[in-house]
C-alpha positions in Angstrom: 14.1 9.7 -7.5 15.4 13.2 -8.5 18.4 12.8 -6.1 19.2 9.4 -7.8 19.1 11.1 -11.2 21.3 14.0 -9.9 23.8 11.6 -8.4 24.1 9.8 -11.8 24.6 13.1 -13.6 27.3 14.1 -11.2 29.4 10.9 -11.9 32.1 12.3 -14.3 33.7 9.7 -16.5 37.4 9.1 -16.7 37.4 10.4 -20.3 36.3 13.8 -19.0 38.6 13.9 -16.1 36.3 12.3 -13.6 36.5 9.3 -11.3 34.1 6.8 -12.8 34.2 4.3 -15.6 31.4 3.7 -18.1 30.7 0.3 -16.6 30.6 1.6 -13.1 28.1 4.3 -14.0 26.0 1.7 -15.8 26.0 -0.5 -12.7 24.9 2.5 -10.5 22.2 3.3 -13.0 20.8 -0.3 -12.8 20.8 0.0 -9.0 19.1 3.3 -9.1 16.5 2.0 -11.6 15.6 -0.8 -9.2 15.2 1.7 -6.3 13.1 4.0 -8.5 10.9 1.0 -9.5 10.3 0.3 -5.8 9.3 3.9 -5.2 6.8 3.8 -8.1 5.4 0.4 -6.9 5.0 1.7 -3.4 3.3 4.8 -4.6 0.9 2.8 -6.7 0.1 0.5 -3.7 -0.5 3.4 -1.4 -2.8 5.1 -3.9 -4.8 1.9 -4.3 -5.1 1.4 -0.5 -6.2 5.1 -0.2 -8.9 4.6 -2.8 -10.1 1.5 -0.9 -10.2 3.3 2.4 -12.1 6.2 0.9 -14.6 3.8 -0.7 -15.1 2.1 2.7 -15.6 5.5 4.3 -18.3 6.4 1.7 -20.2 3.2 2.5 -20.0 4.0 6.2 -21.2 7.5 5.6 -24.4 6.1 4.0 -25.1 3.7 6.8 -22.6 3.8 9.6 -24.4 1.2 11.7 -24.9 -1.5 9.0 -21.8 -3.5 9.8 -22.4 -3.2 13.5 -26.0 -4.4 13.2 -25.0 -7.4 11.1 -22.3 -8.4 13.7 -24.8 -7.8 16.5 -27.5 -9.9 15.0 -25.0 -12.7 14.4 -23.8 -12.5 18.0 -27.3 -12.6 19.4 -28.1 -15.6 17.2 -25.0 -17.5 18.4 -25.7 -16.6 22.0 -29.3 -17.8 21.7 -28.2 -21.1 20.2 -25.5 -21.6 22.8 -27.8 -20.8 25.8 -31.0 -22.3 24.3 -32.9 -19.1 24.4 -35.5 -17.3 22.3 -38.3 -18.5 20.0 -36.0 -20.7 17.8 -33.8 -22.3 20.4 -35.8 -22.1 23.6 
């Protein structure tokens, strides 16, 4: 974003002996604004994703096997139903 700003500052206008018109610099600025907005949006999304990952890690630190145990119980129940095993399905 700083390089975009520096590039715009380096565009000297015809009035000052440069190679750019006012309209041309305005067009470049609008393009740079769109790119800067994409940077800001990407940064925000990455920050939100990082917060979500840290929150998930905190939950796993408290009980790392909780998700596994839930999936394991569900799998055993499905297998028992399929094979007709256990107290409920046997």
